[in-house]
C-alpha positions, 0 to 999 in steps of 0.5 A: 806950249801952254796948257789950254786955259792955264794962263792968267787973265788980263786986266778986266778992261772991256775992250779988246783988240787982236792988235793989243794982245799977246796970244799963246800957241797951243793945241786945244782939246786934242786938235790937229794943229796949233791955235793961238789964244789968250784968256781975256775974262774969267768967271770972276769978271763976268759971271760966265766961265770965260771969254777967250780971243782965239786965232784958228789958222787955216787947217787948224781946229779946236778939238772935239769936246763936249759941254754940259747944258749950262756951259756953251760956246759962242764963236764970233768969226771976224774973218774967214769961215768955219767948217 
């Protein structure tokens, strides 16, 4: 498994689809089970830290971690539900 966030981002195209991207299996922030993710955009692309596409299988999680006030996360749930 790759270390979280160490892969190279894809081209800076602005339309992404889960059907068009290869996701890497990884444990995120000490989570309990593997998730599947790909870094899509970086700070150089958009002026924010990054944008990732992630699949969190049932029972998996993105481990407990913290952020500074200027670094926040936004999740858009496409299907299923978060806890």
